[in-house]
N, CA, C and O atoms as CSV, one atom per row, in Angstrom:
chain,resi,resn,atom,element,x,y,z
A,1,MET,N,N,60.078,-50.445,68.584
A,1,MET,CA,C,60.017,-50.073,70.487
A,1,MET,C,C,59.149,-49.914,71.224
A,1,MET,O,O,58.688,-48.777,71.315
A,2,ILE,N,N,58.596,-50.984,72.026
A,2,ILE,CA,C,57.760,-50.602,72.795
A,2,ILE,C,C,57.654,-51.456,73.922
A,2,ILE,O,O,57.350,-52.628,73.702
A,3,SER,N,N,57.930,-50.933,75.560
A,3,SER,CA,C,58.048,-51.631,76.298
A,3,SER,C,C,57.137,-50.765,77.688
A,3,SER,O,O,56.706,-49.618,77.802
A,4,LEU,N,N,57.132,-51.935,78.563
A,4,LEU,CA,C,56.737,-51.330,80.124
A,4,LEU,C,C,57.967,-50.726,80.705
A,4,LEU,O,O,59.115,-51.154,80.589
A,5,ILE,N,N,57.538,-49.609,81.386
A,5,ILE,CA,C,58.959,-49.225,82.072
A,5,ILE,C,C,58.594,-48.472,83.317
A,5,ILE,O,O,57.407,-48.314,83.602
A,6,LYS,N,N,59.400,-48.076,83.949
A,6,LYS,CA,C,59.244,-47.620,85.341
A,6,LYS,C,C,59.903,-46.375,85.803
A,6,LYS,O,O,61.091,-46.178,86.058
A,7,GLU,N,N,58.883,-45.575,85.857
A,7,GLU,CA,C,59.072,-43.992,85.808
A,7,GLU,C,C,59.664,-43.547,87.363
A,7,GLU,O,O,59.212,-44.296,88.229
A,8,ILE,N,N,60.510,-42.564,87.849
A,8,ILE,CA,C,60.369,-41.801,88.960
A,8,ILE,C,C,59.730,-40.689,88.899
A,8,ILE,O,O,59.941,-39.802,88.072
A,9,ARG,N,N,58.543,-40.668,90.163
A,9,ARG,CA,C,58.111,-39.302,89.810
A,9,ARG,C,C,58.285,-38.722,91.466
A,9,ARG,O,O,58.072,-39.499,92.397
A,10,VAL,N,N,58.585,-37.666,91.647
A,10,VAL,CA,C,58.893,-36.736,92.480
A,10,VAL,C,C,57.677,-35.343,92.721
A,10,VAL,O,O,57.121,-34.625,91.890
A,11,ALA,N,N,57.589,-35.386,94.409
A,11,ALA,CA,C,56.367,-34.364,94.486
A,11,ALA,C,C,56.756,-33.326,95.359
A,11,ALA,O,O,56.651,-33.681,96.533
A,12,THR,N,N,57.158,-32.199,95.218
A,12,THR,CA,C,57.864,-31.612,96.157
A,12,THR,C,C,57.205,-29.984,95.892
A,12,THR,O,O,56.592,-29.403,94.997
A,13,ASP,N,N,57.684,-29.706,97.099
A,13,ASP,CA,C,57.423,-28.093,97.370
A,13,ASP,C,C,57.718,-27.004,96.115
A,13,ASP,O,O,58.903,-26.678,96.179
A,14,ALA,N,N,57.201,-26.499,95.273
A,14,ALA,CA,C,57.331,-25.626,93.883
A,14,ALA,C,C,58.777,-24.395,95.165
A,14,ALA,O,O,58.419,-23.717,96.127
A,15,LYS,N,N,59.975,-24.513,94.747
A,15,LYS,CA,C,60.745,-23.756,95.057
A,15,LYS,C,C,61.739,-23.212,94.097
A,15,LYS,O,O,61.851,-23.828,93.037
A,16,HIS,N,N,62.497,-22.139,94.291
A,16,HIS,CA,C,63.361,-21.889,92.984
A,16,HIS,C,C,64.381,-23.014,93.228
A,16,HIS,O,O,64.313,-23.577,94.321
A,17,GLY,N,N,65.003,-23.279,92.644
A,17,GLY,CA,C,66.257,-24.134,91.944
A,17,GLY,C,C,65.547,-25.696,92.610
A,17,GLY,O,O,66.298,-26.640,92.853
A,18,ALA,N,N,64.357,-25.768,92.797
A,18,ALA,CA,C,64.172,-27.455,92.870
A,18,ALA,C,C,64.206,-28.172,91.897
A,18,ALA,O,O,64.089,-29.337,92.277
A,19,PHE,N,N,64.318,-28.093,90.671
A,19,PHE,CA,C,64.463,-28.965,89.662
A,19,PHE,C,C,66.005,-29.288,89.717
A,19,PHE,O,O,66.527,-30.402,89.761
A,20,SER,N,N,66.544,-28.182,89.705
A,20,SER,CA,C,68.410,-28.184,89.668
A,20,SER,C,C,68.751,-29.059,90.474
A,20,SER,O,O,69.529,-29.984,90.239
A,21,LYS,N,N,68.027,-28.762,91.788
A,21,LYS,CA,C,68.601,-29.738,92.768
A,21,LYS,C,C,68.518,-31.287,92.737
A,21,LYS,O,O,69.250,-32.200,93.121
A,22,ALA,N,N,67.002,-31.174,91.957
A,22,ALA,CA,C,66.898,-33.409,91.325
A,22,ALA,C,C,67.806,-33.531,90.582
A,22,ALA,O,O,68.594,-34.393,90.972
A,23,THR,N,N,68.163,-32.909,89.370
A,23,THR,CA,C,68.552,-33.310,88.515
A,23,THR,C,C,69.929,-33.465,88.870
A,23,THR,O,O,70.596,-34.244,88.190
A,24,ALA,N,N,70.603,-32.702,90.058
A,24,ALA,CA,C,72.150,-32.663,90.485
A,24,ALA,C,C,72.293,-34.150,91.224
A,24,ALA,O,O,73.202,-34.973,91.116
A,25,ALA,N,N,71.204,-34.194,91.924
A,25,ALA,CA,C,71.328,-35.302,92.653
A,25,ALA,C,C,71.384,-36.507,91.675
A,25,ALA,O,O,72.286,-37.241,92.077
A,26,ILE,N,N,70.801,-37.027,90.553
A,26,ILE,CA,C,70.733,-37.896,89.699
A,26,ILE,C,C,72.297,-37.670,88.746
A,26,ILE,O,O,72.833,-38.656,88.241
A,27,ARG,N,N,72.841,-36.411,88.613
A,27,ARG,CA,C,73.700,-36.614,87.892
A,27,ARG,C,C,74.789,-37.023,88.764
A,27,ARG,O,O,75.665,-37.755,88.302
A,28,GLY,N,N,74.844,-36.541,90.257
A,28,GLY,CA,C,75.692,-36.698,91.496
A,28,GLY,C,C,76.443,-38.133,91.449
A,28,GLY,O,O,77.603,-38.363,91.790
A,29,VAL,N,N,75.258,-39.246,90.818
A,29,VAL,CA,C,75.660,-40.800,91.049
A,29,VAL,C,C,75.948,-41.352,89.484
A,29,VAL,O,O,75.957,-42.503,89.049
A,30,GLY,N,N,76.193,-39.989,88.779
A,30,GLY,CA,C,76.687,-40.510,87.523
A,30,GLY,C,C,75.770,-41.280,86.038
A,30,GLY,O,O,76.165,-42.064,85.175
A,31,LEU,N,N,74.616,-40.714,86.241
A,31,LEU,CA,C,73.123,-41.493,85.810
A,31,LEU,C,C,72.794,-40.282,84.537
A,31,LEU,O,O,72.717,-39.057,84.631
A,32,ASN,N,N,72.667,-41.050,83.529
A,32,ASN,CA,C,71.843,-40.435,82.697
A,32,ASN,C,C,70.285,-40.135,82.726
A,32,ASN,O,O,69.539,-41.000,83.186
A,33,ILE,N,N,69.883,-39.204,82.356
A,33,ILE,CA,C,68.278,-39.024,82.611
A,33,ILE,C,C,67.857,-38.740,81.079
A,33,ILE,O,O,67.964,-37.718,80.401
A,34,ASN,N,N,67.184,-40.401,80.694
A,34,ASN,CA,C,66.538,-40.668,79.734
A,34,ASN,C,C,65.412,-39.587,78.873
A,34,ASN,O,O,65.162,-39.164,77.745
A,35,ALA,N,N,64.982,-39.506,80.232
A,35,ALA,CA,C,63.457,-38.274,79.578
A,35,ALA,C,C,62.901,-37.923,80.861
A,35,ALA,O,O,62.723,-38.674,81.820
A,36,PHE,N,N,62.644,-36.678,80.762
A,36,PHE,CA,C,61.485,-36.182,82.108
A,36,PHE,C,C,60.188,-35.299,81.572
A,36,PHE,O,O,59.672,-35.109,80.470
A,37,CYS,N,N,60.015,-35.001,82.485
A,37,CYS,CA,C,58.766,-34.301,82.255
A,37,CYS,C,C,58.463,-32.982,83.817
A,37,CYS,O,O,58.149,-33.337,84.953
A,38,ALA,N,N,58.614,-31.978,83.503
A,38,ALA,CA,C,58.186,-31.538,85.105
A,38,ALA,C,C,57.237,-30.381,84.791
A,38,ALA,O,O,56.850,-29.845,83.753
A,39,TYR,N,N,57.037,-30.225,85.976
A,39,TYR,CA,C,55.859,-28.999,85.721
A,39,TYR,C,C,55.219,-28.468,87.280
A,39,TYR,O,O,55.598,-29.140,88.240
A,40,GLN,N,N,54.478,-27.554,87.506
A,40,GLN,CA,C,54.106,-26.919,88.677
A,40,GLN,C,C,52.486,-26.869,88.415
A,40,GLN,O,O,51.808,-26.719,87.399
A,41,GLN,N,N,52.191,-27.058,89.760
A,41,GLN,CA,C,50.264,-26.821,89.910
A,41,GLN,C,C,50.597,-26.247,91.467
A,41,GLN,O,O,51.251,-26.803,92.349
A,42,GLY,N,N,50.080,-25.255,91.483
A,42,GLY,CA,C,49.778,-24.207,92.797
A,42,GLY,C,C,51.405,-24.066,93.423
A,42,GLY,O,O,52.403,-23.571,92.900
A,43,ASN,N,N,51.226,-24.672,94.668
A,43,ASN,CA,C,52.550,-24.361,95.096
A,43,ASN,C,C,53.363,-26.085,95.422
A,43,ASN,O,O,53.940,-26.412,96.459
A,44,LYS,N,N,53.143,-26.982,94.111
A,44,LYS,CA,C,53.934,-28.017,94.498
A,44,LYS,C,C,54.353,-28.113,92.752
A,44,LYS,O,O,53.615,-27.741,91.840
A,45,ALA,N,N,55.448,-28.590,92.632
A,45,ALA,CA,C,56.052,-28.804,91.617
A,45,ALA,C,C,56.374,-30.336,91.145
A,45,ALA,O,O,56.256,-31.005,92.172
A,46,TYR,N,N,56.614,-30.921,90.407
A,46,TYR,CA,C,56.293,-32.700,90.017
A,46,TYR,C,C,57.050,-32.651,88.707
A,46,TYR,O,O,56.813,-31.883,87.775
A,47,PHE,N,N,57.977,-33.558,88.763
A,47,PHE,CA,C,58.985,-34.393,88.426
A,47,PHE,C,C,58.823,-35.380,88.338
A,47,PHE,O,O,58.349,-36.038,89.265
A,48,ILE,N,N,59.348,-36.196,86.488
A,48,ILE,CA,C,59.189,-37.373,86.255
A,48,ILE,C,C,60.459,-37.696,85.532
A,48,ILE,O,O,60.871,-37.107,84.532
A,49,PHE,N,N,60.968,-38.581,86.075
A,49,PHE,CA,C,62.499,-38.899,84.978
A,49,PHE,C,C,62.247,-40.442,84.957
A,49,PHE,O,O,61.623,-41.136,85.759
A,50,LEU,N,N,62.866,-40.759,83.888
A,50,LEU,CA,C,63.083,-42.252,83.238
A,50,LEU,C,C,64.735,-42.105,82.873
A,50,LEU,O,O,65.319,-41.383,82.065
A,51,THR,N,N,65.285,-43.259,83.970
A,51,THR,CA,C,66.753,-42.800,84.055
A,51,THR,C,C,67.434,-44.451,83.572
A,51,THR,O,O,66.608,-45.247,83.124
A,52,GLU,N,N,68.525,-44.795,83.650
A,52,GLU,CA,C,69.286,-45.721,83.274
A,52,GLU,C,C,69.407,-46.748,84.411
A,52,GLU,O,O,69.766,-47.904,84.192
A,53,ASP,N,N,69.015,-46.170,85.945
A,53,ASP,CA,C,69.277,-47.183,87.153
A,53,ASP,C,C,68.292,-46.643,88.136
A,53,ASP,O,O,68.880,-46.129,89.088
A,54,ASN,N,N,66.945,-46.583,88.229
A,54,ASN,CA,C,65.674,-46.222,88.886
A,54,ASN,C,C,66.507,-46.122,90.220
A,54,ASN,O,O,66.645,-45.049,90.807
A,55,GLU,N,N,66.981,-47.151,90.603
A,55,GLU,CA,C,67.170,-47.275,92.300
A,55,GLU,C,C,68.147,-46.683,92.406
A,55,GLU,O,O,67.774,-45.697,93.041
A,56,ARG,N,N,69.450,-46.541,92.185
A,56,ARG,CA,C,70.408,-45.296,92.249
A,56,ARG,C,C,69.914,-44.220,92.424
A,56,ARG,O,O,70.179,-43.530,93.409
A,57,ALA,N,N,68.873,-43.778,91.235
A,57,ALA,CA,C,68.814,-42.307,91.097
A,57,ALA,C,C,67.653,-41.946,92.486
A,57,ALA,O,O,67.570,-40.828,92.993
A,58,MET,N,N,66.932,-43.000,92.872
A,58,MET,CA,C,65.819,-42.918,93.605
A,58,MET,C,C,66.804,-42.604,95.164
A,58,MET,O,O,66.552,-41.648,95.897
A,59,GLU,N,N,67.621,-43.342,95.367
A,59,GLU,CA,C,68.270,-43.202,96.586
A,59,GLU,C,C,69.080,-41.975,96.383
A,59,GLU,O,O,69.186,-41.351,97.439
A,60,SER,N,N,69.614,-41.485,95.499
A,60,SER,CA,C,70.302,-40.260,95.645
A,60,SER,C,C,69.326,-39.233,95.943
A,60,SER,O,O,69.368,-38.595,96.995
A,61,LEU,N,N,68.435,-39.049,95.036
A,61,LEU,CA,C,66.962,-38.035,95.055
A,61,LEU,C,C,66.491,-38.148,96.482
A,61,LEU,O,O,66.133,-37.122,97.059
A,62,ASN,N,N,66.464,-39.210,97.043
A,62,ASN,CA,C,66.042,-39.131,98.754
A,62,ASN,C,C,66.999,-38.637,99.872
A,62,ASN,O,O,66.563,-38.229,100.949
A,63,LYS,N,N,68.346,-38.691,99.568
A,63,LYS,CA,C,69.054,-37.830,100.239
A,63,LYS,C,C,69.129,-36.952,99.963
A,63,LYS,O,O,69.203,-36.133,100.878
A,64,ALA,N,N,69.160,-36.536,98.850
A,64,ALA,CA,C,68.695,-34.899,98.526
A,64,ALA,C,C,67.439,-34.304,98.908
A,64,ALA,O,O,67.147,-33.124,98.718
A,65,GLY,N,N,66.630,-35.268,99.515
A,65,GLY,CA,C,65.364,-34.365,100.601
A,65,GLY,C,C,64.093,-34.774,99.857
A,65,GLY,O,O,62.951,-34.738,100.316
A,66,PHE,N,N,64.553,-35.257,98.356
A,66,PHE,CA,C,62.624,-35.753,97.985
A,66,PHE,C,C,62.723,-37.097,98.417
A,66,PHE,O,O,63.537,-37.946,98.783
A,67,GLU,N,N,61.490,-36.895,98.202
A,67,GLU,CA,C,60.342,-38.332,98.157
A,67,GLU,C,C,59.985,-38.801,96.815
A,67,GLU,O,O,59.359,-38.085,96.033
A,68,THR,N,N,60.279,-39.706,96.600
A,68,THR,CA,C,60.231,-40.566,95.183
A,68,THR,C,C,59.322,-41.980,95.468
A,68,THR,O,O,59.294,-42.570,96.548
A,69,THR,N,N,58.565,-42.390,94.200
A,69,THR,CA,C,57.676,-42.859,94.054
A,69,THR,C,C,57.991,-43.638,92.787
A,69,THR,O,O,58.739,-43.016,92.033
A,70,GLU,N,N,57.595,-44.903,92.336
A,70,GLU,CA,C,57.893,-45.527,91.230
A,70,GLU,C,C,56.594,-45.931,90.869
A,70,GLU,O,O,55.702,-46.410,91.570
A,71,GLU,N,N,56.636,-45.544,89.119
A,71,GLU,CA,C,55.352,-45.677,88.620
A,71,GLU,C,C,55.468,-46.399,87.274
A,71,GLU,O,O,56.344,-46.032,86.490
A,72,GLU,N,N,54.564,-47.494,86.928
A,72,GLU,CA,C,54.583,-48.206,85.146
A,72,GLU,C,C,54.012,-47.465,84.320
A,72,GLU,O,O,52.837,-47.101,84.377
A,73,ALA,N,N,54.861,-47.172,83.438
A,73,ALA,CA,C,53.625,-46.814,82.366
A,73,ALA,C,C,54.868,-47.277,80.792
A,73,ALA,O,O,55.893,-47.960,80.789
A,74,VAL,N,N,54.349,-46.736,79.963
A,74,VAL,CA,C,54.474,-47.795,78.306
A,74,VAL,C,C,55.120,-47.010,77.703
A,74,VAL,O,O,54.352,-46.091,77.417
A,75,LEU,N,N,56.507,-46.723,77.165
A,75,LEU,CA,C,57.458,-46.035,76.514
A,75,LEU,C,C,57.431,-47.050,75.160
A,75,LEU,O,O,57.654,-48.260,75.112
A,76,THR,N,N,57.055,-46.055,74.020
A,76,THR,CA,C,56.752,-46.200,72.559
A,76,THR,C,C,57.969,-45.711,71.821
A,76,THR,O,O,58.878,-45.332,72.559
A,77,SER,N,N,58.191,-45.634,70.476
A,77,SER,CA,C,58.979,-44.871,69.907
A,77,SER,C,C,57.951,-45.233,68.473
A,77,SER,O,O,57.698,-46.327,67.969
A,78,LEU,N,N,57.561,-44.032,68.131
A,78,LEU,CA,C,56.367,-43.476,66.807
A,78,LEU,C,C,57.462,-42.949,65.865
A,78,LEU,O,O,58.445,-42.328,66.268
A,79,THR,N,N,57.167,-43.303,64.339
A,79,THR,CA,C,57.331,-42.398,63.654
A,79,THR,C,C,56.940,-40.968,63.566
A,79,THR,O,O,55.723,-40.788,63.583
A,80,HIS,N,N,57.688,-39.904,63.474
A,80,HIS,CA,C,57.692,-38.632,63.515
A,80,HIS,C,C,56.718,-37.913,61.755
A,80,HIS,O,O,57.110,-37.307,60.757
A,81,ARG,N,N,55.337,-38.458,62.244
A,81,ARG,CA,C,54.880,-37.663,60.580
A,81,ARG,C,C,53.233,-37.610,61.201
A,81,ARG,O,O,52.741,-38.288,62.103
A,82,VAL,N,N,52.611,-36.543,60.352
A,82,VAL,CA,C,51.084,-36.658,61.161
A,82,VAL,C,C,50.381,-37.454,60.994
A,82,VAL,O,O,50.216,-38.221,60.045
A,83,GLY,N,N,49.753,-37.297,62.204
A,83,GLY,CA,C,48.924,-38.384,62.271
A,83,GLY,C,C,48.966,-39.770,63.268
A,83,GLY,O,O,48.018,-40.342,63.806
A,84,THR,N,N,50.396,-40.087,63.310
A,84,THR,CA,C,50.815,-40.873,64.100
A,84,THR,C,C,50.475,-40.780,66.006
A,84,THR,O,O,50.193,-41.714,66.756
A,85,LEU,N,N,50.615,-39.527,66.287
A,85,LEU,CA,C,50.416,-39.300,67.477
A,85,LEU,C,C,48.481,-39.889,67.727
A,85,LEU,O,O,47.901,-40.641,68.510
A,86,ASP,N,N,48.241,-39.365,67.025
A,86,ASP,CA,C,46.191,-39.466,66.765
A,86,ASP,C,C,46.040,-40.809,66.848
A,86,ASP,O,O,45.337,-41.245,67.760
A,87,MET,N,N,46.765,-41.863,65.775
A,87,MET,CA,C,46.499,-43.197,65.604
A,87,MET,C,C,46.414,-43.807,66.842
A,87,MET,O,O,45.344,-44.216,67.292
A,88,ALA,N,N,48.026,-43.942,67.730
A,88,ALA,CA,C,48.211,-43.975,68.792
A,88,ALA,C,C,46.994,-44.130,69.897
A,88,ALA,O,O,46.580,-45.182,70.382
A,89,ALA,N,N,46.546,-42.810,70.153
A,89,ALA,CA,C,45.665,-41.935,70.713
A,89,ALA,C,C,44.416,-42.504,70.318
A,89,ALA,O,O,43.534,-42.544,71.175
A,90,HIS,N,N,44.125,-43.052,68.918
A,90,HIS,CA,C,42.515,-43.511,68.940
A,90,HIS,C,C,42.576,-44.950,69.197
A,90,HIS,O,O,41.567,-45.308,69.806
A,91,LYS,N,N,43.521,-46.058,68.917
A,91,LYS,CA,C,43.613,-47.039,69.446
A,91,LYS,C,C,43.518,-47.271,70.716
A,91,LYS,O,O,42.681,-48.081,71.113
A,92,LEU,N,N,44.280,-46.665,71.515
A,92,LEU,CA,C,43.711,-46.546,73.147
A,92,LEU,C,C,42.287,-45.865,73.670
A,92,LEU,O,O,41.973,-45.961,74.856
A,93,LEU,N,N,41.564,-45.268,72.846
A,93,LEU,CA,C,40.329,-45.049,72.834
A,93,LEU,C,C,39.301,-46.140,72.828
A,93,LEU,O,O,38.403,-46.454,73.609
A,94,GLU,N,N,39.875,-46.770,71.303
A,94,GLU,CA,C,38.625,-47.712,70.949
A,94,GLU,C,C,39.023,-48.998,72.283
A,94,GLU,O,O,38.148,-49.736,72.737
A,95,ALA,N,N,40.366,-49.041,72.702
A,95,ALA,CA,C,40.332,-50.463,73.399
A,95,ALA,C,C,39.825,-49.994,74.725
A,95,ALA,O,O,39.760,-50.862,75.595
A,96,GLY,N,N,39.415,-48.649,75.075
A,96,GLY,CA,C,38.536,-48.484,76.631
A,96,GLY,C,C,39.516,-48.156,77.586
A,96,GLY,O,O,39.364,-48.346,78.792
A,97,ILE,N,N,40.994,-47.436,76.823
A,97,ILE,CA,C,41.812,-47.112,77.650
A,97,ILE,C,C,41.944,-45.551,77.949
A,97,ILE,O,O,42.300,-44.684,77.152
A,98,ASP,N,N,41.622,-45.416,79.116
A,98,ASP,CA,C,42.320,-43.951,79.838
A,98,ASP,C,C,43.339,-43.504,79.445
A,98,ASP,O,O,44.171,-44.411,79.489
A,99,ILE,N,N,43.982,-42.160,78.893
A,99,ILE,CA,C,45.404,-41.573,79.111
A,99,ILE,C,C,45.338,-40.762,80.261
A,99,ILE,O,O,44.855,-39.635,80.370
A,100,ARG,N,N,45.950,-41.560,81.206
A,100,ARG,CA,C,46.303,-40.123,82.573
A,100,ARG,C,C,46.952,-38.927,82.059
A,100,ARG,O,O,46.367,-37.844,82.086
A,101,TYR,N,N,48.562,-39.107,81.419
A,101,TYR,CA,C,49.014,-38.335,80.708
A,101,TYR,C,C,49.955,-38.926,80.208
A,101,TYR,O,O,50.039,-40.135,80.426
A,102,CYS,N,N,50.987,-38.249,79.360
A,102,CYS,CA,C,51.435,-38.660,78.006
A,102,CYS,C,C,52.837,-37.468,77.887
A,102,CYS,O,O,52.712,-36.269,78.138
A,103,TYR,N,N,53.669,-37.896,77.607
A,103,TYR,CA,C,54.400,-36.800,76.995
A,103,TYR,C,C,55.506,-37.287,75.962
A,103,TYR,O,O,55.584,-38.514,75.898
A,104,ALA,N,N,56.303,-36.644,75.211
A,104,ALA,CA,C,56.649,-36.857,74.161
A,104,ALA,C,C,57.954,-36.188,73.498
A,104,ALA,O,O,57.916,-35.006,73.842
A,105,THR,N,N,58.980,-36.390,72.778
A,105,THR,CA,C,60.277,-35.755,72.585
A,105,THR,C,C,60.621,-36.305,71.265
A,105,THR,O,O,60.898,-37.476,71.002
A,106,VAL,N,N,60.554,-35.138,70.350
A,106,VAL,CA,C,61.350,-35.767,68.839
A,106,VAL,C,C,62.880,-35.378,68.565
A,106,VAL,O,O,63.462,-34.537,69.251
A,107,ALA,N,N,63.385,-35.957,67.667
A,107,ALA,CA,C,64.345,-36.501,67.044
A,107,ALA,C,C,64.545,-36.911,65.813
A,107,ALA,O,O,64.646,-38.132,65.694
A,108,GLY,N,N,64.644,-36.216,64.761
A,108,GLY,CA,C,64.733,-36.291,63.426
A,108,GLY,C,C,63.302,-36.895,63.158
A,108,GLY,O,O,62.262,-36.323,63.484
A,109,SER,N,N,63.386,-38.426,62.367
A,109,SER,CA,C,61.993,-38.906,62.111
A,109,SER,C,C,61.388,-39.806,62.920
A,109,SER,O,O,60.419,-40.493,62.597
A,110,ASP,N,N,62.157,-39.817,64.381
A,110,ASP,CA,C,61.352,-40.596,65.304
A,110,ASP,C,C,60.932,-39.722,66.590
A,110,ASP,O,O,61.509,-38.660,66.823
A,111,CYS,N,N,60.091,-40.124,67.265
A,111,CYS,CA,C,59.401,-39.910,68.477
A,111,CYS,C,C,59.687,-40.676,69.610
A,111,CYS,O,O,59.463,-41.885,69.564
A,112,LEU,N,N,60.104,-40.213,70.527
A,112,LEU,CA,C,59.924,-40.891,71.941
A,112,LEU,C,C,58.706,-40.758,72.812
A,112,LEU,O,O,58.824,-39.702,73.434
A,113,ALA,N,N,57.483,-41.426,73.155
A,113,ALA,CA,C,56.264,-41.005,73.897
A,113,ALA,C,C,56.128,-42.337,74.818
A,113,ALA,O,O,56.189,-43.562,74.716
A,114,VAL,N,N,55.920,-41.389,75.717
A,114,VAL,CA,C,55.525,-42.307,77.357
A,114,VAL,C,C,54.175,-41.923,77.158
A,114,VAL,O,O,53.752,-40.900,76.620
A,115,PHE,N,N,53.401,-43.096,77.777
A,115,PHE,CA,C,52.382,-43.019,77.845
A,115,PHE,C,C,51.871,-43.737,79.834
A,115,PHE,O,O,52.249,-44.847,80.209
A,116,SER,N,N,51.120,-42.899,80.631
A,116,SER,CA,C,50.262,-43.400,81.857
A,116,SER,C,C,49.109,-43.728,81.327
A,116,SER,O,O,48.526,-42.904,80.623
A,117,THR,N,N,48.488,-45.168,81.600
A,117,THR,CA,C,46.786,-45.397,81.580
A,117,THR,C,C,46.390,-45.804,82.400
A,117,THR,O,O,47.010,-45.985,83.448
A,118,SER,N,N,44.916,-46.160,82.147
A,118,SER,CA,C,44.408,-46.882,83.091
A,118,SER,C,C,44.749,-48.404,82.796
A,118,SER,O,O,44.346,-49.130,83.704
A,119,ASP,N,N,45.196,-48.875,82.072
A,119,ASP,CA,C,45.634,-50.289,81.796
A,119,ASP,C,C,46.945,-50.491,80.971
A,119,ASP,O,O,46.894,-50.873,79.802
A,120,ASN,N,N,48.202,-50.208,81.655
A,120,ASN,CA,C,49.632,-50.102,80.881
A,120,ASN,C,C,49.991,-51.506,80.228
A,120,ASN,O,O,50.669,-51.631,79.208
A,121,LYS,N,N,49.498,-52.428,80.883
A,121,LYS,CA,C,49.598,-53.978,80.229
A,121,LYS,C,C,48.688,-54.159,78.817
A,121,LYS,O,O,49.055,-54.680,77.764
A,122,LYS,N,N,47.180,-53.464,79.194
A,122,LYS,CA,C,46.362,-53.669,77.780
A,122,LYS,C,C,47.090,-52.871,77.091
A,122,LYS,O,O,47.665,-53.476,76.185
A,123,ALA,N,N,47.379,-51.449,77.139
A,123,ALA,CA,C,47.723,-50.302,76.436
A,123,ALA,C,C,48.945,-50.778,75.745
A,123,ALA,O,O,49.083,-50.573,74.540
A,124,LEU,N,N,49.864,-51.421,76.463
A,124,LEU,CA,C,51.397,-52.218,75.608
A,124,LEU,C,C,50.815,-53.056,74.363
A,124,LEU,O,O,51.172,-52.818,73.209
A,125,GLN,N,N,49.829,-54.122,74.720
A,125,GLN,CA,C,49.379,-54.840,73.199
A,125,GLN,C,C,48.768,-54.232,72.621
A,125,GLN,O,O,48.527,-54.496,71.443
A,126,VAL,N,N,48.276,-53.156,73.262
A,126,VAL,CA,C,46.893,-52.171,71.608
A,126,VAL,C,C,48.119,-51.458,70.959
A,126,VAL,O,O,48.177,-51.352,69.733
A,127,LEU,N,N,49.173,-50.931,71.830
A,127,LEU,CA,C,50.399,-50.141,70.805
A,127,LEU,C,C,51.052,-50.935,70.009
A,127,LEU,O,O,51.718,-50.697,69.002
A,128,ARG,N,N,50.725,-52.191,70.718
A,128,ARG,CA,C,51.837,-53.013,69.892
A,128,ARG,C,C,51.785,-53.230,68.810
A,128,ARG,O,O,52.702,-53.374,68.001
A,129,SER,N,N,49.833,-53.313,68.573
A,129,SER,CA,C,49.387,-54.021,67.430
A,129,SER,C,C,49.515,-53.165,65.871
A,129,SER,O,O,49.148,-53.715,64.833
């Protein structure tokens, strides 16, 4: 499985409880969060969400006081074994595609990975091969 997807991106002040407030806003409209990434740099916090309905999630986040944007990324399923991530990264390198960021999670023998690259459409084709 591999596809182009849209991520919800939130940048906010790094305040105690900000992530909980954001996840509560998404839960409040009855949506699942399929994947997320959250981190802090300095006094800013950044959240990235993959949901089943970005439009509704973004509307709820905006009502909760968060500014949101939507960005394209590549979602892929990799087999969880030694070297699989390296092979994917090497394919992108050989194709001249820069990885802006990526995040992943493993469940059993499957790895769900999200890549944001310098050329997501090309990355989709490269990782598909």
